[in-house]
N, C-alpha and C positions, 0 to 999 in steps of 0.2 A: 504494500500500500504506500501511497504518497499522501501523507497527511499535511495539512497546511492551515493557515489562519489568514482570513481575508477581511478587507474593509478598512475604514479610516483608522488613523493612529489612535490607539487607546480604546477602540471599539471593535476590535477584530473578532470575528466569529470562526468557529471550527469548520473545516471543510476537508474534502478528500478529492483527489484528482481521478477522474474516470478514464476509461480506456481511450476516449477520444480527446483527452487533454482538456476536458471541461471540468469546472469546479462544481461539486455537489455539496449542498449544505448539510452539516452534521448537527446543527443547533438543537434539534429535537431528540438527538441521541446522546450527545455528551455536552457538558458545559464549556469545555475548552480542550485544546490539545496540551494537556498539562497534568502534572501530579498523577493521581491514580489512573487516569485514562491511559497512561503509558505502561501500566503493569501488564504482564503477559496475558492474564486472563481477559483483561479489557480489550487488548489488541485482538485477541482471538475472536471476541464477539463482534468487533468491527469488521473483521474479515468475512464473517458470515452474512453481512448485509448485501442485499442486491442494490448496487449503486444506482441503477436505473429507477428505483423506487424513491430515491431521495430527491428533494427539490433541486432543480438546476439553477445555478447562480448566473445571472447575466454578466457578460463581459469576458474578455480573454485574459487569463492570468498573466501578470507581468506586462500587460499592455494597458487596456482600459481598466482592468481590475487590479487594484493594489493588493499585494500580499504583505502581511506583517511577518515578524520573526516566527518561524515555523513551530516554536515551542513557547508557550505562555507561562507566566508565573515562575520563571526560572529562579531556583534558590541559589545556585552557585554556577558561575562560569569559570572553570578552572583551565588555565592554559599551560602548555608545555613549551619551553624555550629551547632552542638549539638542538632540536630532535632530528635534524637531517645533517649528516656529517659534512656534506658539501656546503650547506648553509652556514654551519659553524665556521668552516674554513673561510668563507667570504666575509664573515663578521670578524675574522681575526681572533677567534676564541677557540679554545680546545673543546673537544667533545666532552661533555660533563660526565663524571663517574656515576652520577645518579641524575634522574630527570630534574631539570630546572622548572620549578612550579611557581606560577604567579596568578593573580586574579585579574579578571576583566569585570568591572562593576556591571551589574545587570542593568543599570540605568543606561548603559551604552549600547545595549542590544537594540537592533532596529530591523526593518524589513530589508529584503535582499536587493531592492532597487531604490531604496530611499537615498536621498542625498547624503554624502559624507562631508562633515564639517571640518575644516582646518581650524584648530583652536586659536584663539587670540594669542598672539605672541609666538606662535609656532613658526619654526624655520625648517623643520625636518619631519614632516608628516609622511609616512611610508605605508606600503601595502604588504599584505601577507595572505596568500590563499592557503586555506587549511581544511583538512578533514576534521569535522566535529562529530563526536560520539555523544549520543543522548542516553542517559541512564533510564532503564525501565524499572526493574526490581532493584531496590536499594540494598545496602548492606555495609557491614564493617568487616575488616580482616578477610576480604574475599581472596580466595586462592586464584592463582593464574589459570589453573585448569577449569575453574568454574566461572571465570570472568565474563565470557561471552554470553552466558545466560542472563547477565544483568544489563545487556544492551537492548534498548528499545529500537534504535535505528541510528541513521547517519544523515548528515547534512553538510552543506557548504558553509564555511565561515571566512570572512575577510577580517583577519586580526589586524585592523588598522592601528598604527603605532606612531607616536611622536618620539623620535629617537633622542632629541635633546632633553626632553622631559624624562625619558626612560633612563638614559645613561649618564647624563651630566648634571642632574639636579639633586644628587645625593639620595641615599635610601634605596628603596626597592624599585623594581621595574614598574610597579602598578600605576604610578602617576602618569606614565606615558602610554598606558594601555586602556584606560577606562573612560576617556572623554565621551560625551554624548555622540552617538552615531558611529562609534569605533567598533561596533560588533554586528555588521550585517549578517543575518542568519537565515538560511533557507536557499531556494524558494520553498522546498518541502522537506519534511522528515520522511526519508525512505526507510521503511521498516527493515529490521535486520535480516528477515527471511529473503529479501530481494537483493542482498549484498553478500554473496557467498564468501568473498575474500576481501576484507577491507584493506589488506596489505598488497593489493594489486590494482590500484586505481590511479589513473593519470590525473594530474591537476595542473592548472595553468592560469595565468593572469596576463591581461593586456592593459596598457595605458594609451589612450588615444590610438588604438589599433596596433600598437607596437607590442609584440610579445616580449614580456619581461621575465615571466616565470614559466618553466616547463619542468615537471617533475613527476615522480611516482611515489606513492606511499610504500612501495617496496623498499625504498632506501631509508625508511625511518630507523633511527638507532634503537629506540624503545618502542615496541609494537603495542597495539591496542590492548591485548590481554594483560601484558605486563603493567601498562599504565594504570588500568583499572585496579589491579591488585595492589600496586604500589601506593596509589592515592588513598585507597581504603585503609591503609595502615595509619594514616594521619588524620582522617576525617571520615565521618559516615557519608556515604554516597546515597542520594535520595532521588526518587522518581522525578525526572525532568531536569536534573543537573546536566550541564553541558561540559564536555571535555574537548578542548581544541588542541589538536595533537602536534602542532608545529608546522613549519613552512619549508619548502624546498628553496634552493638558491634562486637569485634573481631579484631580491628586494632592492629598493632604491639605495639603501645604505651600502650595499655591496658593489655598486657600480663604481668605476674609476674614470672620472671623478663621480662622487655620489650624486644621485638625482632624487628629487623629492616632489611630492604632489603640489600642484598649483590650482587655485580656483579656476574653474572653467574646464578642467580636464575630465575625462570619463574613464572609469575602470570597468573592465569586463573580466569575469573570472568564472571558473567552474571546476567541478570534480566529476570524473567519469561516472555516469549513471545517476548522479545526484542533482543535476540541473546547473543553471548558470545564474549569475548575478550581474547587474549593470548599475553603476553608481556615478552620478554627477558629483564633482567635487565643488564645494562652495566654501566661502569664508564665514566663520561663525560670527 
């Protein structure tokens, strides 16, 4: 299934994409694509629905019909840094002996095609296409062998970053990662049964039509099962939590000389089988 949330900002309704690429309304079935709706038994009930019986939503998704972040009421958005060896090399940093973990504030999550704001005072706003994992069944101290049972599905994330705030303003990376609009999520949550191998997905990003990132989740240092198990040693994972798993090389910071986003530019990005995003860059 491809689950989604559609409608104006703050008023999104739950939906599902049918076989013809049309949105069907789920409002009479579930309150949101969030929390307990992402548990295995709830997803199984949704799979039993005849989508043709659900109300058809007018408009073409990602054209006339706005999509919001594909998961609502996200409790935690946990991000992994330097998780591709070639990206660590372009950043001039060693591959970490354990995953680098930081937070993206949930207030920064937005729809896949919403405008991305350059923060006031920013000089180094950057892009990062990533595979995001959405937790279904929560837990603590999850074993690596059981980790995939806790995955509701996968989606695209653009881990937008302000490098000066992140690296030069002292303290943790978080202050460069959580600005409003710095977390485009979606277009849809593709349930885990439709992604047989999350470690074999191509991912890419373009700025104004120029390909900047080309990569594959096959080159992750720390794979999805390990990350889930690892994170669950330090916190409880809960339904609807999002784990963004790192980016391949080609970020603006890694270019020589570095290049960063400017108002008026357009980003396009995607992950194989999970859809695409398009964002206009604007000044906050």
